[in-house]
Structure formats: C-alpha cells, structure tokens
ROTOR-410157 format. One record per residue (C-alpha): residue in three letters; x, y, z; residue number from 1. Coordinates in pm, whole numbers. Example, Ala and Ser with C-alpha at 12.3 -4.5 7.8 and 13.67 -1.06 7.14 Angstrom:
2
<r><aa>ALA</aa><u>1230</u><v>-450</v><w>780</w><i>1</i></r>
<r><aa>SER</aa><u>1367</u><v>-106</v><w>714</w><i>2</i></r>
***
This chain:
188
<r><aa>MET</aa><u>-1844</u><v>-3539</v><w>1812</w><i>1</i></r>
<r><aa>THR</aa><u>-1835</u><v>-3660</v><w>1453</w><i>2</i></r>
<r><aa>ILE</aa><u>-1533</u><v>-3826</v><w>1300</w><i>3</i></r>
<r><aa>PRO</aa><u>-1375</u><v>-3553</v><w>1088</w><i>4</i></r>
<r><aa>MET</aa><u>-1281</u><v>-3619</v><w>729</w><i>5</i></r>
<r><aa>ILE</aa><u>-1028</u><v>-3343</v><w>771</w><i>6</i></r>
<r><aa>ASP</aa><u>-704</u><v>-3376</v><w>969</w><i>7</i></r>
<r><aa>LEU</aa><u>-773</u><v>-3114</v><w>1236</w><i>8</i></r>
<r><aa>ASP</aa><u>-408</u><v>-3089</v><w>1338</w><i>9</i></r>
<r><aa>ALA</aa><u>-315</u><v>-3010</v><w>977</w><i>10</i></r>
<r><aa>LEU</aa><u>-598</u><v>-2755</v><w>958</w><i>11</i></r>
<r><aa>PHE</aa><u>-468</u><v>-2591</v><w>1275</w><i>12</i></r>
<r><aa>ARG</aa><u>-114</u><v>-2572</v><w>1133</w><i>13</i></r>
<r><aa>LEU</aa><u>-241</u><v>-2425</v><w>805</w><i>14</i></r>
<r><aa>ARG</aa><u>-444</u><v>-2164</v><w>988</w><i>15</i></r>
<r><aa>VAL</aa><u>-149</u><v>-2070</v><w>1209</w><i>16</i></r>
<r><aa>VAL</aa><u>84</u><v>-2024</v><w>912</w><i>17</i></r>
<r><aa>VAL</aa><u>-165</u><v>-1818</v><w>710</w><i>18</i></r>
<r><aa>ALA</aa><u>-256</u><v>-1617</v><w>1020</w><i>19</i></r>
<r><aa>ARG</aa><u>110</u><v>-1537</v><w>1091</w><i>20</i></r>
<r><aa>PHE</aa><u>181</u><v>-1462</v><w>727</w><i>21</i></r>
<r><aa>GLY</aa><u>-108</u><v>-1212</v><w>709</w><i>22</i></r>
<r><aa>GLU</aa><u>-1</u><v>-1004</v><w>1008</w><i>23</i></r>
<r><aa>MET</aa><u>100</u><v>-638</v><w>969</w><i>24</i></r>
<r><aa>ASP</aa><u>471</u><v>-714</v><w>1004</w><i>25</i></r>
<r><aa>SER</aa><u>444</u><v>-949</v><w>705</w><i>26</i></r>
<r><aa>ALA</aa><u>173</u><v>-936</v><w>434</w><i>27</i></r>
<r><aa>LYS</aa><u>-33</u><v>-662</v><w>605</w><i>28</i></r>
<r><aa>TRP</aa><u>-370</u><v>-831</v><w>553</w><i>29</i></r>
<r><aa>TRP</aa><u>-513</u><v>-804</v><w>904</w><i>30</i></r>
<r><aa>ASN</aa><u>-455</u><v>-572</v><w>1193</w><i>31</i></r>
<r><aa>THR</aa><u>-233</u><v>-777</v><w>1419</w><i>32</i></r>
<r><aa>LYS</aa><u>139</u><v>-714</v><w>1436</w><i>33</i></r>
<r><aa>GLY</aa><u>362</u><v>-996</v><w>1546</w><i>34</i></r>
<r><aa>GLN</aa><u>91</u><v>-1152</v><w>1759</w><i>35</i></r>
<r><aa>LEU</aa><u>207</u><v>-1497</v><w>1643</w><i>36</i></r>
<r><aa>GLY</aa><u>568</u><v>-1385</v><w>1663</w><i>37</i></r>
<r><aa>ARG</aa><u>798</u><v>-1291</v><w>1946</w><i>38</i></r>
<r><aa>TYR</aa><u>586</u><v>-990</v><w>2047</w><i>39</i></r>
<r><aa>GLY</aa><u>287</u><v>-1213</v><w>2110</w><i>40</i></r>
<r><aa>VAL</aa><u>495</u><v>-1453</v><w>2315</w><i>41</i></r>
<r><aa>ALA</aa><u>628</u><v>-1168</v><w>2529</w><i>42</i></r>
<r><aa>ALA</aa><u>280</u><v>-1024</v><w>2578</w><i>43</i></r>
<r><aa>LEU</aa><u>96</u><v>-1345</v><w>2664</w><i>44</i></r>
<r><aa>ARG</aa><u>346</u><v>-1588</v><w>2818</w><i>45</i></r>
<r><aa>ARG</aa><u>319</u><v>-1439</v><w>3165</w><i>46</i></r>
<r><aa>GLY</aa><u>-62</u><v>-1463</v><w>3178</w><i>47</i></r>
<r><aa>PHE</aa><u>-81</u><v>-1798</v><w>3000</w><i>48</i></r>
<r><aa>PRO</aa><u>248</u><v>-1974</v><w>3078</w><i>49</i></r>
<r><aa>ARG</aa><u>152</u><v>-2310</v><w>2931</w><i>50</i></r>
<r><aa>THR</aa><u>-100</u><v>-2215</v><w>2663</w><i>51</i></r>
<r><aa>HIS</aa><u>7</u><v>-1869</v><w>2545</w><i>52</i></r>
<r><aa>ARG</aa><u>71</u><v>-1984</v><w>2190</w><i>53</i></r>
<r><aa>PHE</aa><u>-285</u><v>-2108</v><w>2156</w><i>54</i></r>
<r><aa>ALA</aa><u>-417</u><v>-1780</v><w>2296</w><i>55</i></r>
<r><aa>GLN</aa><u>-204</u><v>-1601</v><w>2036</w><i>56</i></r>
<r><aa>ALA</aa><u>-340</u><v>-1824</v><w>1760</w><i>57</i></r>
<r><aa>ARG</aa><u>-705</u><v>-1786</v><w>1863</w><i>58</i></r>
<r><aa>SER</aa><u>-679</u><v>-1406</v><w>1868</w><i>59</i></r>
<r><aa>VAL</aa><u>-521</u><v>-1386</v><w>1522</w><i>60</i></r>
<r><aa>PHE</aa><u>-767</u><v>-1643</v><w>1384</w><i>61</i></r>
<r><aa>THR</aa><u>-1051</u><v>-1420</v><w>1501</w><i>62</i></r>
<r><aa>VAL</aa><u>-903</u><v>-1107</v><w>1344</w><i>63</i></r>
<r><aa>ALA</aa><u>-821</u><v>-1289</v><w>1018</w><i>64</i></r>
<r><aa>ALA</aa><u>-1172</u><v>-1436</v><w>995</w><i>65</i></r>
<r><aa>HIS</aa><u>-1328</u><v>-1096</v><w>1052</w><i>66</i></r>
<r><aa>ARG</aa><u>-1106</u><v>-928</v><w>792</w><i>67</i></r>
<r><aa>CYS</aa><u>-1177</u><v>-1198</v><w>534</w><i>68</i></r>
<r><aa>ASP</aa><u>-1551</u><v>-1163</v><w>602</w><i>69</i></r>
<r><aa>GLU</aa><u>-1521</u><v>-790</v><w>535</w><i>70</i></r>
<r><aa>VAL</aa><u>-1362</u><v>-860</v><w>198</w><i>71</i></r>
<r><aa>PHE</aa><u>-1578</u><v>-1156</v><w>92</w><i>72</i></r>
<r><aa>ASN</aa><u>-1854</u><v>-1348</v><w>267</w><i>73</i></r>
<r><aa>PRO</aa><u>-2130</u><v>-1464</v><w>34</w><i>74</i></r>
<r><aa>PRO</aa><u>-2377</u><v>-1732</v><w>143</w><i>75</i></r>
<r><aa>GLY</aa><u>-2308</u><v>-2088</v><w>38</w><i>76</i></r>
<r><aa>CYS</aa><u>-1929</u><v>-2054</v><w>42</w><i>77</i></r>
<r><aa>VAL</aa><u>-1644</u><v>-2159</v><w>268</w><i>78</i></r>
<r><aa>THR</aa><u>-1308</u><v>-2002</v><w>340</w><i>79</i></r>
<r><aa>LEU</aa><u>-1016</u><v>-2119</v><w>549</w><i>80</i></r>
<r><aa>TRP</aa><u>-1172</u><v>-1933</v><w>842</w><i>81</i></r>
<r><aa>ARG</aa><u>-1538</u><v>-2028</v><w>780</w><i>82</i></r>
<r><aa>LEU</aa><u>-1566</u><v>-2399</v><w>713</w><i>83</i></r>
<r><aa>PRO</aa><u>-1886</u><v>-2605</v><w>737</w><i>84</i></r>
<r><aa>GLU</aa><u>-2038</u><v>-2601</v><w>1084</w><i>85</i></r>
<r><aa>ALA</aa><u>-1954</u><v>-2966</v><w>1158</w><i>86</i></r>
<r><aa>VAL</aa><u>-1586</u><v>-2906</v><w>1079</w><i>87</i></r>
<r><aa>GLU</aa><u>-1575</u><v>-2591</v><w>1292</w><i>88</i></r>
<r><aa>GLU</aa><u>-1741</u><v>-2775</v><w>1582</w><i>89</i></r>
<r><aa>ASP</aa><u>-1487</u><v>-3058</v><w>1559</w><i>90</i></r>
<r><aa>PHE</aa><u>-1207</u><v>-2801</v><w>1536</w><i>91</i></r>
<r><aa>ASP</aa><u>-1329</u><v>-2618</v><w>1846</w><i>92</i></r>
<r><aa>ALA</aa><u>-1366</u><v>-2947</v><w>2035</w><i>93</i></r>
<r><aa>ARG</aa><u>-1004</u><v>-3034</v><w>1951</w><i>94</i></r>
<r><aa>TRP</aa><u>-872</u><v>-2725</v><w>2136</w><i>95</i></r>
<r><aa>GLU</aa><u>-877</u><v>-2904</v><w>2473</w><i>96</i></r>
<r><aa>HIS</aa><u>-659</u><v>-3180</v><w>2332</w><i>97</i></r>
<r><aa>TRP</aa><u>-415</u><v>-2926</v><w>2192</w><i>98</i></r>
<r><aa>LEU</aa><u>-403</u><v>-2737</v><w>2521</w><i>99</i></r>
<r><aa>ASP</aa><u>-344</u><v>-3060</v><w>2712</w><i>100</i></r>
<r><aa>ASN</aa><u>-49</u><v>-3129</v><w>2482</w><i>101</i></r>
<r><aa>ALA</aa><u>73</u><v>-2771</v><w>2441</w><i>102</i></r>
<r><aa>SER</aa><u>439</u><v>-2860</v><w>2488</w><i>103</i></r>
<r><aa>ASP</aa><u>424</u><v>-3091</v><w>2183</w><i>104</i></r>
<r><aa>TRP</aa><u>343</u><v>-2787</v><w>1969</w><i>105</i></r>
<r><aa>ALA</aa><u>635</u><v>-2571</v><w>2090</w><i>106</i></r>
<r><aa>PRO</aa><u>874</u><v>-2659</v><w>1801</w><i>107</i></r>
<r><aa>PHE</aa><u>606</u><v>-2574</v><w>1543</w><i>108</i></r>
<r><aa>PHE</aa><u>524</u><v>-2240</v><w>1703</w><i>109</i></r>
<r><aa>GLU</aa><u>893</u><v>-2156</v><w>1734</w><i>110</i></r>
<r><aa>GLN</aa><u>930</u><v>-2206</v><w>1358</w><i>111</i></r>
<r><aa>ILE</aa><u>632</u><v>-1979</v><w>1296</w><i>112</i></r>
<r><aa>GLU</aa><u>768</u><v>-1710</v><w>1530</w><i>113</i></r>
<r><aa>GLN</aa><u>1082</u><v>-1689</v><w>1316</w><i>114</i></r>
<r><aa>MET</aa><u>904</u><v>-1701</v><w>979</w><i>115</i></r>
<r><aa>ASN</aa><u>1019</u><v>-1421</v><w>751</w><i>116</i></r>
<r><aa>ASP</aa><u>973</u><v>-1560</v><w>399</w><i>117</i></r>
<r><aa>THR</aa><u>759</u><v>-1349</v><w>165</w><i>118</i></r>
<r><aa>ASP</aa><u>631</u><v>-1647</v><w>-37</w><i>119</i></r>
<r><aa>LEU</aa><u>343</u><v>-1820</v><w>139</w><i>120</i></r>
<r><aa>ALA</aa><u>343</u><v>-2118</v><w>-97</w><i>121</i></r>
<r><aa>ARG</aa><u>712</u><v>-2175</v><w>-30</w><i>122</i></r>
<r><aa>VAL</aa><u>654</u><v>-2151</v><w>347</w><i>123</i></r>
<r><aa>LEU</aa><u>368</u><v>-2402</v><w>340</w><i>124</i></r>
<r><aa>HIS</aa><u>568</u><v>-2638</v><w>120</w><i>125</i></r>
<r><aa>GLY</aa><u>878</u><v>-2602</v><w>337</w><i>126</i></r>
<r><aa>LEU</aa><u>676</u><v>-2694</v><w>645</w><i>127</i></r>
<r><aa>ARG</aa><u>537</u><v>-2993</v><w>454</w><i>128</i></r>
<r><aa>LEU</aa><u>182</u><v>-2869</v><w>493</w><i>129</i></r>
<r><aa>VAL</aa><u>130</u><v>-2883</v><w>117</w><i>130</i></r>
<r><aa>ASP</aa><u>284</u><v>-3104</v><w>-150</w><i>131</i></r>
<r><aa>ASP</aa><u>385</u><v>-3066</v><w>-515</w><i>132</i></r>
<r><aa>HIS</aa><u>36</u><v>-3166</v><w>-633</w><i>133</i></r>
<r><aa>ASP</aa><u>-111</u><v>-2884</v><w>-423</w><i>134</i></r>
<r><aa>LEU</aa><u>138</u><v>-2638</v><w>-575</w><i>135</i></r>
<r><aa>ASP</aa><u>35</u><v>-2755</v><w>-924</w><i>136</i></r>
<r><aa>ARG</aa><u>-328</u><v>-2684</v><w>-834</w><i>137</i></r>
<r><aa>LEU</aa><u>-231</u><v>-2342</v><w>-700</w><i>138</i></r>
<r><aa>ALA</aa><u>-67</u><v>-2257</v><w>-1032</w><i>139</i></r>
<r><aa>ARG</aa><u>-408</u><v>-2291</v><w>-1198</w><i>140</i></r>
<r><aa>LEU</aa><u>-588</u><v>-2059</v><w>-955</w><i>141</i></r>
<r><aa>ARG</aa><u>-656</u><v>-1704</v><w>-1067</w><i>142</i></r>
<r><aa>ARG</aa><u>-768</u><v>-1395</v><w>-882</w><i>143</i></r>
<r><aa>SER</aa><u>-1105</u><v>-1246</v><w>-967</w><i>144</i></r>
<r><aa>ALA</aa><u>-1117</u><v>-940</v><w>-1192</w><i>145</i></r>
<r><aa>GLU</aa><u>-1131</u><v>-705</v><w>-893</w><i>146</i></r>
<r><aa>GLY</aa><u>-846</u><v>-899</v><w>-726</w><i>147</i></r>
<r><aa>ARG</aa><u>-1030</u><v>-963</v><w>-399</w><i>148</i></r>
<r><aa>THR</aa><u>-1105</u><v>-1334</v><w>-432</w><i>149</i></r>
<r><aa>VAL</aa><u>-976</u><v>-1664</v><w>-565</w><i>150</i></r>
<r><aa>ALA</aa><u>-1240</u><v>-1925</v><w>-649</w><i>151</i></r>
<r><aa>LEU</aa><u>-1145</u><v>-2289</v><w>-605</w><i>152</i></r>
<r><aa>PRO</aa><u>-1265</u><v>-2512</v><w>-889</w><i>153</i></r>
<r><aa>GLY</aa><u>-1560</u><v>-2739</v><w>-820</w><i>154</i></r>
<r><aa>LEU</aa><u>-1747</u><v>-2775</v><w>-494</w><i>155</i></r>
<r><aa>PHE</aa><u>-1598</u><v>-2796</v><w>-146</w><i>156</i></r>
<r><aa>LEU</aa><u>-1581</u><v>-3163</v><w>-49</w><i>157</i></r>
<r><aa>ASP</aa><u>-1461</u><v>-3145</v><w>314</w><i>158</i></r>
<r><aa>SER</aa><u>-1129</u><v>-3292</v><w>205</w><i>159</i></r>
<r><aa>GLY</aa><u>-777</u><v>-3220</v><w>319</w><i>160</i></r>
<r><aa>GLU</aa><u>-693</u><v>-3131</v><w>-40</w><i>161</i></r>
<r><aa>ASP</aa><u>-960</u><v>-2859</v><w>-46</w><i>162</i></r>
<r><aa>ILE</aa><u>-840</u><v>-2724</v><w>290</w><i>163</i></r>
<r><aa>ARG</aa><u>-480</u><v>-2708</v><w>167</w><i>164</i></r>
<r><aa>LEU</aa><u>-592</u><v>-2522</v><w>-144</w><i>165</i></r>
<r><aa>LEU</aa><u>-795</u><v>-2274</v><w>65</w><i>166</i></r>
<r><aa>ALA</aa><u>-475</u><v>-2198</v><w>257</w><i>167</i></r>
<r><aa>LEU</aa><u>-255</u><v>-2189</v><w>-53</w><i>168</i></r>
<r><aa>GLY</aa><u>-496</u><v>-1958</v><w>-232</w><i>169</i></r>
<r><aa>PHE</aa><u>-386</u><v>-1678</v><w>-1</w><i>170</i></r>
<r><aa>ALA</aa><u>-57</u><v>-1687</v><w>-192</w><i>171</i></r>
<r><aa>ARG</aa><u>-243</u><v>-1515</v><w>-477</w><i>172</i></r>
<r><aa>GLY</aa><u>-269</u><v>-1204</v><w>-260</w><i>173</i></r>
<r><aa>GLU</aa><u>-6</u><v>-935</v><w>-242</w><i>174</i></r>
<r><aa>PRO</aa><u>137</u><v>-736</v><w>48</w><i>175</i></r>
<r><aa>GLY</aa><u>-133</u><v>-500</v><w>165</w><i>176</i></r>
<r><aa>ALA</aa><u>-388</u><v>-651</v><w>-76</w><i>177</i></r>
<r><aa>LEU</aa><u>-576</u><v>-943</v><w>76</w><i>178</i></r>
<r><aa>THR</aa><u>-722</u><v>-1195</v><w>-166</w><i>179</i></r>
<r><aa>VAL</aa><u>-969</u><v>-1438</v><w>-8</w><i>180</i></r>
<r><aa>PRO</aa><u>-975</u><v>-1794</v><w>-144</w><i>181</i></r>
<r><aa>TYR</aa><u>-1317</u><v>-1959</v><w>-131</w><i>182</i></r>
<r><aa>ALA</aa><u>-1512</u><v>-2260</v><w>-250</w><i>183</i></r>
<r><aa>ARG</aa><u>-1882</u><v>-2313</v><w>-305</w><i>184</i></r>
<r><aa>ARG</aa><u>-2052</u><v>-2558</v><w>-72</w><i>185</i></r>
<r><aa>ALA</aa><u>-2225</u><v>-2859</v><w>-221</w><i>186</i></r>
<r><aa>GLU</aa><u>-2554</u><v>-2787</v><w>-42</w><i>187</i></r>
<r><aa>ALA</aa><u>-2563</u><v>-2423</v><w>-157</w><i>188</i></r>
***
C-alpha cells in the first residue's frame, strides 16, 4: 500500500455527503432514495448490524459513479468517483479500517441521515469538509455550455484541495440536473 497524498478519511466524508445530497429525495441526480438516510438504516441495519452505514455508502457510491460516468467519462480525466488507480486502491484498502472502527463514524452518519439543506457548498462548509479558500475557488468554476460538466482549472495533482473542489463542483448542478466536476490528469 502506498502512502496516500490524500486524506482518505476526508475523501470518504466528501463522497458520503455528495452521495447523500444527490439522492432522489434531495437533488435527484442518481436513482437512490434515502439510501444514506433513515430508509437505508432501516433496510440494512438488521442484516449488517455493525457496518450497515458502510454498506449504505458503498451502494450509493456505486450508483453515483455509474450515473456520473453516463453523463461524462472521457479518458484522461478524474471525477470524485473515478480518481487515479493508486488513490482508489488506497481508498478500497482503507475500508477494513473503517469497518473495524464503525462506531467512531456513527455521529458523522447520523448528521448525514438528517441532512436536508439544499445548498451543497453550505453543507460541506458546515461540516468543515471545505474551507473559505475552497469556496472562493468554487465561485470561479463555471458549468460547460451544455451544463453537464464543470472543469477544474489546471491538472489534477492528487491533492486534498483538488479533491475538495471535485466535491464542491457538484454544487454547480441543479435539482434534477447533474453537473459532473472533473479535472484532467497530468499523464493524459
């Protein structure tokens, strides 16, 4: 396992928030409804008493990644759901640690279950997953002419800042109209 340049716990939190925000009972970007909310808890807690929240997250991550790929998936680019292979491998390897410490994550997931704000940037900022500098960068991002994508400036540098901006870029979407933030990879 390589030493990640990216805080994998922060990446997980960002993915959970964006995944929950994009569900059908919120922004209507992917076809899950409350999977990361109370419905998902009720459906999965019995079968996965200790790790149900991670099962919920993995299922919504998969649906969100698939939906974003349908909207935009050119070669040589990354999205919040399709990071460089080394990052994804480190992320997948971290799951065991998270599962072993599932109870530590309960307060975070409880906050996400109750999330009902319609402003993704405000949610991410309120959870301290992004800072004022990140919000300033978001203000400079624009949707593409067709409204389906948001290009990050420069190349993706495997940094926490780039990851935060990939998550924040979803705030440029609208209810029912997914906009996929992306960055070009350096080796592309």
